[in-house]
C-alpha positions in Angstrom: 24.3 -2.2 23.0 24.8 -4.2 19.8 22.4 -3.3 16.9 22.2 -4.8 13.5 20.9 -3.8 10.0 19.7 -6.7 7.8 20.2 -6.1 4.1 17.7 -8.7 2.8 17.2 -10.2 -0.6 14.7 -8.5 -2.8 12.1 -11.2 -2.9 8.8 -11.3 -4.9 5.8 -9.8 -3.2 4.3 -12.3 -0.7 7.2 -14.6 -0.7 6.9 -17.4 1.8 10.7 -17.4 2.4 10.6 -14.1 4.3 9.8 -15.4 7.8 12.3 -18.2 7.5 15.1 -15.7 6.6 14.1 -13.3 9.4 14.0 -16.2 11.9 17.6 -17.2 10.8 18.7 -13.6 11.3 17.2 -13.4 14.8 18.9 -16.7 15.8 22.2 -15.3 14.6 21.7 -12.1 16.5 20.9 -14.1 19.7 24.2 -16.0 19.3 26.2 -12.8 18.7 24.6 -10.7 21.5 22.8 -8.3 19.2 19.9 -6.6 21.0 18.0 -4.8 18.2 17.7 -6.1 14.6 16.4 -3.6 12.0 14.8 -5.2 8.9 13.8 -3.5 5.6 10.7 -1.5 4.8 7.8 -3.8 3.8 9.9 -6.9 4.3 6.6 -8.7 5.1 4.6 -8.9 1.8 6.5 -6.2 -0.2 5.5 -2.7 -1.1 1.8 -2.3 -1.8 2.5 0.4 -4.4 3.7 -2.3 -6.8 0.8 -4.7 -6.1 -2.3 -5.0 -8.2 -4.3 -5.5 -5.0 -2.7 -3.3 -2.4 -4.6 -4.7 0.6 -3.6 -8.3 -0.3 -0.7 -8.6 2.2 -1.9 -5.9 4.6 -1.9 -6.9 8.3 -4.2 -5.6 11.1 -2.5 -4.4 14.3 -5.5 -4.1 16.5 -6.6 -7.7 16.7 -3.4 -9.7 17.4 -2.9 -10.6 13.7 0.5 -9.0 13.4 1.9 -10.6 16.6 0.7 -13.9 15.2 2.5 -13.4 11.9 5.7 -12.5 13.8 5.5 -15.4 16.2 8.5 -17.2 14.7 10.7 -14.2 15.6 10.0 -14.4 19.3 13.3 -13.9 21.3 14.1 -13.1 24.9 17.1 -11.1 23.8 16.5 -9.7 20.3 14.0 -7.0 19.5 13.1 -6.8 15.8 12.1 -3.7 13.9 10.0 -5.1 11.0 8.5 -3.3 8.0 5.0 -4.3 6.8 1.8 -2.9 5.2 -0.8 -2.1 7.9 -4.5 -2.3 7.4 -6.1 0.1 10.0 -9.5 -0.3 11.6 -10.9 2.4 9.3 -9.7 0.7 6.1 -6.7 2.9 5.4 -3.4 1.3 4.4 -0.2 2.5 6.0 3.5 1.8 5.3 4.5 0.8 8.9 7.2 -0.6 11.0 6.6 -2.6 14.2 8.8 -3.0 17.2 8.5 -6.6 18.2 9.8 -7.3 21.7 9.6 -10.6 23.5 6.6 -11.8 21.6 4.6 -8.5 21.7 4.2 -5.6 19.3 5.3 -2.9 21.7 5.5 0.0 19.2 4.4 1.1 15.8 5.6 3.8 13.4 3.7 4.9 10.2 5.6 6.4 7.3 5.1 10.2 7.2 6.0 10.7 3.5 4.8 7.6 1.6 6.3 8.4 -1.8 8.2 11.1 -3.6 5.5 10.9 -6.4 2.3 9.2 -5.3 1.3 6.2 -3.2 -1.6 4.0 -2.2 -0.4 4.4 1.4 -2.0 7.0 3.7 0.5 9.3 5.5 1.3 8.8 9.1 1.3 11.7 11.5 3.3 10.7 14.6 7.0 10.6 15.5 7.1 8.3 18.6 10.2 7.1 20.4 10.7 3.6 21.8 12.9 2.1 24.5 14.6 -1.3 24.8 16.7 -1.7 27.9 18.8 1.5 28.2 18.4 2.6 24.5 15.8 5.2 23.5 15.3 5.2 19.7 13.1 6.3 16.9 12.1 5.0 13.5 11.7 6.7 10.1 10.9 4.8 7.0 12.9 5.3 3.7 11.8 8.6 2.1 11.2 10.1 5.6 14.9 10.3 6.1 15.1 12.9 3.3 13.3 15.3 5.6 15.1 16.9 8.6 12.0 17.4 10.8 11.1 13.8 11.7 14.6 13.0 13.0 14.8 16.3 14.8 11.5 15.7 16.6 12.6 12.2 17.5 16.0 13.3 18.9 14.2 16.1 20.9 12.4 13.3 22.8 15.7 11.8 23.9 16.5 9.3 21.2 20.1 8.5 20.6 19.5 6.1 17.7 17.4 6.2 14.5 16.4 3.1 12.6 15.6 3.5 9.0 13.8 0.5 7.4 14.2 1.0 3.6 13.0 -0.6 0.4 14.7 0.8 -2.7 13.3 -1.9 -4.9 12.2 -0.1 -8.0 11.3 -0.8 -11.6 14.4 -1.0 -13.7 13.6 2.3 -15.5 13.5 4.1 -12.1 16.3 2.3 -10.3 19.7 4.0 -10.4 23.0 3.8 -8.5 22.6 7.3 -7.2 20.0 6.1 -4.7 22.8 4.7 -2.6 24.6 8.0 -2.6 21.3 9.9 -1.8 20.6 7.5 1.2 24.2 7.9 2.4 24.0 11.7 2.3 20.6 11.7 4.1 22.0 9.4 6.9 25.1 11.5 7.4 23.0 14.7 7.6 20.4 13.2 10.0 23.2 11.7 12.2 25.3 14.9 12.3 22.4 17.4 12.8 21.0 15.5 15.8 24.2 13.8 17.1 22.4 10.4 16.9 23.3 7.0 15.4 21.5 6.1 12.2 21.0 2.5 11.2 19.5 1.8 7.8 18.3 -1.6 6.5 17.6 -2.0 2.7 16.9 -4.8 0.3 19.3 -5.8 -2.5 19.2 -7.8 -5.7 16.4 -8.1 -8.2 13.2 -10.1 -8.9 11.2 -10.3 -12.1 9.9 -6.7 -11.7 12.2 -4.8 -9.3 15.8 -4.2 -8.5 17.9 -2.5 -5.8 21.6 -2.0 -5.2 21.2 -1.9 -1.4 21.9 1.1 0.8 22.2 -0.4 4.2 24.7 1.3 6.5 25.4 2.4 10.1 26.4 6.0 10.7 27.8 7.4 14.0 26.7 10.8 15.6 29.7 12.5 13.9 28.4 11.6 10.5 31.0 8.9 9.9 29.9 5.7 8.2 31.1 2.9 10.5 29.5 0.0 8.6 28.3 -0.2 5.0 26.7 -3.2 3.1 28.1 -4.7 0.0 26.2 -3.6 -3.1 23.8 -6.1 -4.7 24.3 -8.5 -1.8 22.6 -9.9 1.2 24.4 -8.6 4.3 24.2 -8.1 8.0 25.8 -5.1 9.6 26.5 -4.9 13.3 27.7 -2.0 15.5 28.1 -1.6 19.3 26.5 1.8 20.1 26.3 3.7 23.4 23.0 3.9 25.3 21.6 7.1 26.8 23.0 6.2 30.2 26.4 5.9 28.7 26.0 9.4 27.2 24.9 10.8 30.5 27.8 9.2 32.4 30.2 10.5 29.8 28.9 14.0 30.1 29.1 14.0 33.9 32.7 12.7 33.6 33.6 15.5 31.2 32.0 18.2 33.5 33.6 16.9 36.6 37.0 16.8 34.9 
């Protein structure tokens, strides 16, 4: 199965260009036979931690609002993993990622570790897995990848791929080139520990307030980086990864031999 990681431009919060850019990426993936497109953390609206009104771009998931927002991304062949700020029914705000499949939100992940310091986001508590065709996969968001346990729990449920929506857009005084190295080291560790593919999608560039080098990459189950985005640039990484059925067939062949 072909999967893709979109290193998107670091736009201003609430930019109206986001959905057009995502729609273009989905159309490209359709033409190239890509089945799953991973988009960055908080690609819709931007990170609430850097907003004066955190709930301004938050989206409800229990009333059809999110599916309506994502309507332009409907595809019969491409499933999108899209980061956004979720407003829950009890008023809490979550840093979340949606699995958008054939016009429906079929899965939701809430970030477990909202920030290294402090955050306006509430912490999620679940590590679900999702399935598209023959691929079982999980999601962790940005800082979650620095912790071994979420990926371990996801792999234990049968996932063979881990998507990592990321947004390393930070104020200039906090942004540093080492973030790319730290992300790379985390991806290699999570991939090798659990023998899974890791697909990270970050933002890159700068706006008036924030900047990011871009840490998007795809790492195989041996911890080898097979695709890596250009720094400071918009990019789209594609890899053809095995599904669970391929793994099982490969294992049976090995045993029978």
